[in-house]
C-alpha positions in Angstrom: -81.9 48.8 -49.1 -80.5 51.3 -46.0 -77.2 52.4 -45.3 -76.9 50.8 -42.5 -77.8 47.2 -43.7 -75.4 47.4 -47.0 -72.9 46.9 -44.6 -74.0 44.5 -42.2 -74.5 42.5 -45.6 -70.8 43.4 -46.7 -69.4 42.5 -43.1 -71.0 39.1 -43.1 -69.3 38.6 -46.9 -66.2 39.5 -45.8 -67.0 37.3 -42.6 -68.3 34.9 -45.2 -64.5 35.1 -47.3 -62.1 35.9 -44.5 -63.7 31.6 -43.6 -63.5 30.6 -46.5 -59.5 31.5 -47.3 -59.3 30.5 -44.0 -60.6 26.2 -44.7 -58.4 26.5 -48.2 -55.2 27.3 -45.7 -56.2 24.7 -43.2 -56.5 22.0 -46.3 -53.3 22.6 -47.7 -51.5 22.3 -44.1 -53.1 19.7 -44.2 -52.1 18.3 -47.7 -48.8 19.8 -47.1 -48.0 17.0 -43.7 -49.5 15.1 -45.9 -53.2 14.0 -44.2 -54.9 11.1 -46.7 -57.6 13.0 -48.5 -60.1 11.7 -48.2 -59.6 12.3 -44.6 -59.0 15.9 -45.3 -62.0 16.0 -47.7 -64.2 14.4 -44.5 -63.1 17.0 -42.1 -63.0 20.5 -44.7 -67.1 19.2 -45.4 -65.6 19.2 -49.6 -65.7 16.8 -51.8 -61.5 14.5 -52.8 -62.3 15.7 -56.0 -62.3 19.9 -54.6 -59.2 18.6 -53.1 -57.3 16.7 -55.6 -58.0 20.2 -57.4 -56.7 22.1 -55.2 -53.8 19.6 -54.4 -52.8 19.5 -58.1 -53.3 23.5 -57.8 -50.8 24.6 -55.7 -47.5 21.5 -56.0 -48.8 19.5 -53.5 -50.1 16.6 -55.3 
């Protein structure tokens, strides 16, 4: 693997990590605003169980 290929791989990983962090913050904000877990799960494309877990972990549920 060339250095250029490795740098591109790392940039891609960083972008994906950033998107995941943004999605997490969106989910937490929606929970704080009282949006139903089912609605959040639908639009964030995750399970209700995941939303519940995040809510409990962050003391929002």
